[in-house]
C-alpha atoms as an extended CHARMM CRD file, in Angstrom:
* protein
*
        62  EXT
         1         1  MET       CA             35.8240000000      -18.6800000000      -31.6550000000  PROA      1               0.0000000000
         2         2  ILE       CA             36.5730000000      -22.2400000000      -30.5220000000  PROA      2               0.0000000000
         3         3  ARG       CA             33.2710000000      -22.2220000000      -28.6300000000  PROA      3               0.0000000000
         4         4  ASP       CA             31.4250000000      -21.3030000000      -31.8380000000  PROA      4               0.0000000000
         5         5  GLN       CA             33.0490000000      -24.1810000000      -33.7140000000  PROA      5               0.0000000000
         6         6  ILE       CA             32.1020000000      -26.5980000000      -30.9400000000  PROA      6               0.0000000000
         7         7  LEU       CA             28.4940000000      -25.3890000000      -31.0340000000  PROA      7               0.0000000000
         8         8  ILE       CA             28.3680000000      -25.7020000000      -34.8160000000  PROA      8               0.0000000000
         9         9  GLY       CA             29.8330000000      -29.2200000000      -34.6330000000  PROA      9               0.0000000000
        10        10  ALA       CA             27.3640000000      -30.2150000000      -31.9230000000  PROA      10              0.0000000000
        11        11  GLY       CA             24.5340000000      -28.8090000000      -34.0400000000  PROA      11              0.0000000000
        12        12  PHE       CA             25.5620000000      -30.9350000000      -36.9970000000  PROA      12              0.0000000000
        13        13  ILE       CA             25.7660000000      -34.0050000000      -34.7790000000  PROA      13              0.0000000000
        14        14  VAL       CA             22.2590000000      -33.3790000000      -33.4200000000  PROA      14              0.0000000000
        15        15  LEU       CA             20.9630000000      -32.7540000000      -36.9440000000  PROA      15              0.0000000000
        16        16  PHE       CA             22.5200000000      -35.9800000000      -38.2200000000  PROA      16              0.0000000000
        17        17  ALA       CA             21.1580000000      -37.9680000000      -35.2530000000  PROA      17              0.0000000000
        18        18  GLY       CA             17.6710000000      -36.6100000000      -35.9130000000  PROA      18              0.0000000000
        19        19  PHE       CA             17.9040000000      -37.5020000000      -39.5760000000  PROA      19              0.0000000000
        20        20  MET       CA             19.0350000000      -41.0460000000      -38.7850000000  PROA      20              0.0000000000
        21        21  LEU       CA             16.2550000000      -41.4790000000      -36.2250000000  PROA      21              0.0000000000
        22        22  GLY       CA             13.6540000000      -40.3220000000      -38.7400000000  PROA      22              0.0000000000
        23        23  TYR       CA             15.0980000000      -42.5730000000      -41.4360000000  PROA      23              0.0000000000
        24        24  SER       CA             15.0480000000      -45.5590000000      -39.0740000000  PROA      24              0.0000000000
        25        25  ILE       CA             11.4340000000      -44.9260000000      -38.0930000000  PROA      25              0.0000000000
        26        26  ALA       CA             10.4390000000      -44.6010000000      -41.7660000000  PROA      26              0.0000000000
        27        27  TRP       CA             12.2290000000      -47.8610000000      -42.6330000000  PROA      27              0.0000000000
        28        28  TRP       CA             10.5080000000      -49.6420000000      -39.7470000000  PROA      28              0.0000000000
        29        29  GLN       CA              7.0890000000      -48.2870000000      -40.7980000000  PROA      29              0.0000000000
        30        30  ARG       CA              7.7420000000      -49.3810000000      -44.3920000000  PROA      30              0.0000000000
        31        31  GLY       CA              8.2380000000      -52.9510000000      -43.2180000000  PROA      31              0.0000000000
        32        32  ARG       CA              5.0450000000      -52.8870000000      -41.1770000000  PROA      32              0.0000000000
        33        33  VAL       CA              3.0030000000      -51.5290000000      -44.0970000000  PROA      33              0.0000000000
        34        34  THR       CA              4.4180000000      -54.1990000000      -46.4100000000  PROA      34              0.0000000000
        35        35  GLU       CA              3.4780000000      -56.9910000000      -43.9890000000  PROA      35              0.0000000000
        36        36  ARG       CA             -0.0440000000      -55.5990000000      -43.6000000000  PROA      36              0.0000000000
        37        37  VAL       CA             -0.5710000000      -55.3150000000      -47.3650000000  PROA      37              0.0000000000
        38        38  VAL       CA              0.6950000000      -58.8550000000      -47.9050000000  PROA      38              0.0000000000
        39        39  ALA       CA             -1.6690000000      -60.1670000000      -45.2510000000  PROA      39              0.0000000000
        40        40  ASP       CA             -4.6110000000      -58.3610000000      -46.8400000000  PROA      40              0.0000000000
        41        41  VAL       CA             -4.1440000000      -59.2170000000      -50.5130000000  PROA      41              0.0000000000
        42        42  SER       CA             -2.1060000000      -62.3760000000      -50.7700000000  PROA      42              0.0000000000
        43        43  GLY       CA             -2.9280000000      -66.0050000000      -51.0740000000  PROA      43              0.0000000000
        44        44  PRO       CA             -1.4400000000      -68.7020000000      -48.8330000000  PROA      44              0.0000000000
        45        45  GLU       CA              1.9840000000      -68.3830000000      -50.4900000000  PROA      45              0.0000000000
        46        46  THR       CA              3.2070000000      -65.2490000000      -52.1960000000  PROA      46              0.0000000000
        47        47  ALA       CA              6.4590000000      -64.0080000000      -53.6990000000  PROA      47              0.0000000000
        48        48  ILE       CA              7.0200000000      -60.3000000000      -53.2430000000  PROA      48              0.0000000000
        49        49  VAL       CA              9.7040000000      -58.3090000000      -55.0350000000  PROA      49              0.0000000000
        50        50  LEU       CA             10.7180000000      -54.9760000000      -53.4970000000  PROA      50              0.0000000000
        51        51  GLY       CA             13.4430000000      -53.4880000000      -55.6320000000  PROA      51              0.0000000000
        52        52  ASP       CA             15.9960000000      -56.2800000000      -55.9070000000  PROA      52              0.0000000000
        53        53  ILE       CA             14.8820000000      -58.1160000000      -52.7540000000  PROA      53              0.0000000000
        54        54  GLU       CA             12.5470000000      -61.0650000000      -53.1240000000  PROA      54              0.0000000000
        55        55  ALA       CA             10.6850000000      -62.3530000000      -50.0870000000  PROA      55              0.0000000000
        56        56  ARG       CA              8.5660000000      -65.4390000000      -49.9590000000  PROA      56              0.0000000000
        57        57  VAL       CA              5.7500000000      -65.2840000000      -47.4520000000  PROA      57              0.0000000000
        58        58  ARG       CA              3.5900000000      -68.1700000000      -46.2620000000  PROA      58              0.0000000000
        59        59  ARG       CA              0.5450000000      -67.4880000000      -44.1400000000  PROA      59              0.0000000000
        60        60  SER       CA             -1.1960000000      -70.1020000000      -42.0290000000  PROA      60              0.0000000000
        61        61  GLN       CA             -4.6060000000      -71.0540000000      -43.3430000000  PROA      61              0.0000000000
        62        62  ALA       CA             -6.1890000000      -71.1320000000      -39.8920000000  PROA      62              0.0000000000
């Protein structure tokens, strides 16, 4: 009985760790996609609003 509870607890921990890993990867990919889109469509200086976060981006004109 105790062994079953330990296995269930370990399963939840593994499930939570997998969810957090997937969420972190998705968040990282979101940032990379945003940077790529800004580089493709923006002028030399651009203000981007994502939700309530505003980011000002300046690209070199080389």
